[in-house]
C-alpha positions in Angstrom: 93.1 0.1 -45.1 95.4 0.5 -47.5 96.7 3.9 -47.6 98.8 5.8 -50.9 100.3 8.5 -50.2 102.0 10.5 -53.2 104.8 13.1 -51.9 105.0 10.9 -49.1 109.1 11.6 -48.5 108.7 15.2 -48.0 107.9 17.3 -44.8 104.5 17.2 -44.4 104.4 13.7 -45.6 106.7 11.8 -43.6 104.8 13.2 -40.0 101.6 11.8 -41.9 103.4 8.7 -42.8 104.3 8.5 -39.0 100.6 9.2 -38.1 99.2 6.5 -41.2 101.9 3.9 -39.7 100.7 4.1 -36.2 97.3 4.2 -36.5 98.0 0.4 -38.2 96.9 1.2 -42.1 99.1 -0.4 -44.7 101.3 2.4 -46.6 102.3 2.6 -50.3 104.4 6.2 -51.1 105.0 7.4 -54.5 107.8 10.4 -55.0 110.4 11.6 -57.3 112.5 13.0 -54.4 112.5 16.5 -56.8 112.5 18.5 -53.3 113.0 15.7 -50.7 115.4 13.0 -49.7 115.7 9.0 -49.3 116.8 9.4 -46.3 113.6 10.7 -44.8 111.8 7.6 -45.5 114.9 5.5 -43.9 114.2 7.3 -40.4 110.5 7.2 -40.8 111.3 3.3 -41.0 113.1 3.3 -38.6 110.9 5.6 -35.9 107.3 3.8 -36.9 108.9 0.2 -36.7 107.1 -0.4 -39.7 107.6 -1.9 -43.4 105.5 0.2 -46.2 106.1 -0.1 -50.3 107.9 3.0 -52.2 107.2 3.5 -55.5 109.6 6.1 -57.6 107.7 8.1 -59.6 106.5 11.2 -61.0 102.8 12.5 -61.6 103.2 14.0 -64.7 103.6 9.6 -65.9 99.9 9.2 -66.1 100.8 5.3 -67.1 103.2 4.6 -64.1 101.1 6.1 -61.7 98.3 3.4 -63.0 100.4 1.1 -63.0 101.6 1.5 -59.5 97.6 1.9 -58.0 97.0 -1.0 -59.6 99.4 -2.7 -58.0 98.8 -1.9 -54.5 94.9 -1.2 -54.8 94.6 1.2 -52.3 91.0 2.3 -49.8 92.9 6.0 -50.0 95.0 8.3 -51.4 96.5 11.4 -49.1 97.6 13.5 -51.8 100.7 15.7 -51.2 102.6 16.0 -54.2 102.9 18.7 -56.4 105.4 22.5 -56.1 104.5 24.8 -53.4 106.8 27.8 -54.2 104.7 30.9 -54.5 107.4 33.1 -56.0 108.9 30.7 -58.2 104.9 29.6 -59.6 104.5 33.4 -60.8 108.2 32.8 -62.8 107.5 29.6 -64.1 103.1 29.0 -64.1 103.1 26.5 -66.9 105.8 24.3 -64.4 102.8 24.8 -61.4 100.2 24.4 -63.9 101.7 21.1 -65.3 102.7 19.7 -62.1 99.8 20.0 -59.7 96.7 20.7 -61.8 97.8 17.8 -64.4 99.7 15.7 -61.9 96.0 15.4 -60.4 94.4 14.7 -63.3 96.6 12.0 -64.0 96.2 10.8 -60.5 92.7 10.9 -60.2 92.3 8.7 -63.8 94.4 6.3 -61.8 92.3 5.7 -59.0 89.3 5.3 -61.1 91.6 2.8 -63.0 92.2 1.2 -59.2 88.4 1.0 -58.2 89.7 3.8 -55.7 87.2 6.6 -55.0 88.9 8.4 -51.3 90.9 11.1 -51.5 92.8 13.3 -48.8 94.0 16.4 -51.0 96.8 19.1 -48.9 95.2 22.4 -50.0 96.2 25.7 -48.7 94.9 28.8 -46.9 96.2 30.6 -50.2 92.9 29.8 -51.8 91.4 32.4 -49.8 93.1 35.6 -51.1 93.2 38.4 -48.9 90.9 37.8 -46.3 87.5 39.5 -46.4 87.1 39.3 -42.5 89.0 36.6 -39.5 88.4 34.7 -38.5 88.3 32.9 -42.0 85.6 30.7 -41.8 85.7 27.5 -45.0 82.9 29.5 -46.4 85.1 32.7 -46.9 84.9 33.5 -50.8 88.0 31.5 -53.0 90.5 33.3 -54.9 93.9 33.9 -55.4 96.8 35.8 -56.5 99.4 33.5 -57.7 99.5 30.5 -60.0 101.0 28.5 -56.9 97.5 28.8 -55.1 94.9 29.0 -57.9 96.9 25.5 -59.5 95.2 24.7 -55.5 91.8 26.0 -56.4 91.4 24.4 -59.9 92.0 21.1 -58.3 89.6 22.2 -55.3 87.3 22.5 -58.2 87.8 19.3 -59.9 87.4 17.5 -56.8 83.9 19.0 -55.7 82.9 18.8 -60.0 84.2 14.8 -60.0 82.0 14.2 -56.3 79.1 16.1 -58.2 79.4 13.2 -60.9 80.0 10.6 -59.1 78.1 9.4 -55.7 80.6 6.7 -55.1 83.4 9.3 -55.3 84.8 11.1 -51.7 87.3 14.0 -51.2 88.8 15.4 -48.0 89.8 18.9 -48.9 92.2 20.4 -45.9 92.9 24.1 -46.3 96.8 24.2 -44.2 97.7 27.6 -42.6 101.5 27.8 -42.0 102.6 24.2 -40.5 105.9 24.2 -38.5 108.1 22.4 -36.1 109.1 18.9 -36.4 109.1 15.3 -34.8 109.9 15.0 -30.7 112.5 12.3 -32.2 114.5 15.4 -34.1 114.9 12.6 -36.8 112.5 14.4 -39.2 112.2 17.6 -40.0 111.6 20.8 -42.8 114.3 20.9 -45.1 114.0 22.9 -47.5 115.9 23.4 -50.8 117.9 26.4 -51.5 117.0 29.6 -49.5 113.7 28.8 -47.2 110.3 30.7 -48.6 109.0 30.1 -45.4 109.3 31.9 -41.7 110.4 29.3 -39.9 113.1 27.1 -41.3 114.6 30.6 -41.8 114.8 31.6 -38.1 116.2 28.2 -37.8 118.7 28.2 -40.3 120.0 31.5 -39.0 120.1 29.8 -35.3 122.1 27.2 -36.5 124.9 29.4 -38.5 123.2 28.3 -41.4 122.4 31.8 -42.6 123.4 35.7 -41.5 120.2 37.0 -40.3 116.4 36.9 -40.9 115.2 39.5 -43.3 111.1 41.0 -41.9 109.4 41.9 -44.7 107.3 44.8 -43.5 107.1 46.3 -40.1 104.1 49.2 -40.6 101.5 46.6 -40.8 98.2 47.2 -38.8 99.3 44.3 -36.5 100.4 45.2 -32.8 104.1 45.1 -33.3 103.9 46.3 -37.2 105.0 42.6 -38.5 102.8 39.9 -40.1 100.5 37.7 -38.4 100.1 34.2 -39.3 98.5 30.9 -37.9 100.6 28.7 -37.2 100.2 24.6 -36.9 102.1 22.0 -35.1 103.5 19.7 -38.3 102.4 16.5 -35.6 99.0 18.1 -35.2 98.6 18.5 -39.2 99.7 15.3 -39.4 97.0 13.8 -37.0 94.1 15.7 -38.8 95.3 13.8 -42.0 94.2 10.2 -40.3 90.9 11.9 -39.1 90.3 12.7 -42.5 90.9 9.2 -43.6 88.3 8.2 -41.0 86.1 10.5 -42.2 86.3 9.5 -46.3 85.1 6.0 -44.9 81.6 7.2 -43.7 80.8 10.7 -46.3 80.5 11.2 -49.8 80.9 14.1 -51.7 83.9 16.8 -51.2 84.3 18.9 -48.2 86.8 21.8 -47.2 88.8 21.6 -43.4 90.4 24.8 -42.1 94.0 23.1 -40.2 95.0 25.8 -38.0 95.1 26.7 -34.2 92.7 29.7 -34.5 95.1 32.7 -33.3 97.4 34.1 -35.5 101.2 34.6 -34.7 103.3 37.8 -35.1 106.7 37.7 -37.1 108.4 39.2 -34.1 106.7 37.3 -31.9 108.1 34.4 -33.9 111.7 35.4 -34.1 111.4 35.7 -29.8 109.7 31.8 -29.1 112.3 30.7 -31.2 115.5 33.0 -29.7 113.6 31.3 -26.2 113.5 27.8 -27.2 117.1 27.4 -29.1 119.0 30.0 -26.5 120.3 31.7 -29.7 120.2 35.6 -30.7 118.2 35.9 -33.9 119.8 38.7 -35.8 117.0 40.2 -38.4 116.9 43.6 -40.4 113.5 45.0 -41.5 113.0 44.7 -45.3 110.3 46.6 -47.1 106.5 45.0 -47.6 106.8 41.9 -50.2 104.1 42.4 -53.0 101.0 40.7 -52.1 101.7 39.7 -48.5 99.0 41.2 -46.4 98.6 41.8 -42.8 97.0 39.1 -41.0 95.8 36.1 -41.5 94.0 33.4 -39.1 91.5 30.4 -39.5 88.5 29.1 -38.1 88.8 25.2 -36.9 85.8 24.6 -35.8 84.2 22.4 -38.9 87.4 20.3 -38.3 86.3 19.7 -34.5 83.1 19.3 -35.3 83.0 17.0 -38.6 86.4 15.5 -38.1 86.8 15.6 -34.4 90.7 17.0 -34.9 92.2 19.9 -32.9 95.4 21.2 -32.8 96.9 21.3 -29.2 101.0 22.1 -29.4 101.6 25.5 -28.9 104.0 28.1 -30.1 106.9 27.1 -27.6 107.0 23.3 -28.3 106.5 24.3 -32.5 109.5 26.3 -31.4 111.6 23.4 -29.4 110.7 20.8 -32.1 112.1 23.0 -34.7 115.3 24.0 -33.2 116.1 20.1 -31.9 115.3 18.9 -35.8 117.8 22.3 -36.8 120.8 21.6 -34.2 120.8 18.0 -34.4 120.9 17.9 -38.1 122.7 21.6 -38.8 122.3 20.8 -43.0 119.6 18.4 -43.1 119.1 14.9 -44.6 122.2 13.5 -45.8 121.0 12.0 -49.0 119.3 14.3 -51.8 118.8 13.1 -55.5 
């Protein structure tokens, strides 16, 4: 299969590239390196011992996207490219709608021009908002409390509308919970720009000495230790789900959502303790007030993905922390080159 991957140089994109290449597919990557590094693609090339094509392009450039898709002629697209920081989306909502929503419209129009009808979309559990029940199934009401989440929800609705209008169009909508960890080689991993928005890269940067301490936002939630509980999934398990979703698009029609999670929660303090064990380092932390919009507990029911995609997460918390530490310890400052 010929697979075009937008945002393929990013954290989840690089790990997914390895799995897609390992499954024998041909790959073309589109990225503008707004939050990624060219070095990451070079490492994927070395790890996979495979070649792939690359186009430096922006999702807002409809003509450029159309040209690249017509040249490559993909059988399917995996769509990662987009902005993803909740706080930043509140400050810059128009940028999020332009990059994420308009960028996806451009991509879908380019796909139509290239006669490509299959897409695997990188969505998020943020489309559920504050959960009404746990574990969260795909039938949970959809809502979001910030522009980032709403941009994902708008895209999901577009994909459902497009599938309803075109019987040849197929979309696998993958709702991620909390991706963490790194490839076992330690060669690729999460390398956020600026202060990390997510818990594990913050812990890792504290462990390696780049930051002084982890801020724990709220220790008075109704959870076993008072800190927030989330469903963390290893990025390699997540990447394997995209290969399963690609296969699913070849034999199904319509738009279908799938939760990608482990199905159980881990608290902030449990994560800090597990990372301290994996790294052999003390992880200083301080308790801060709750952040507005945060919730106590969130975890997935991933049964649909197991039943319909034949996929299930297998990697546990110790390996999540160990692989992340291996990446951070061998790459204390992340990738060498950024543009």
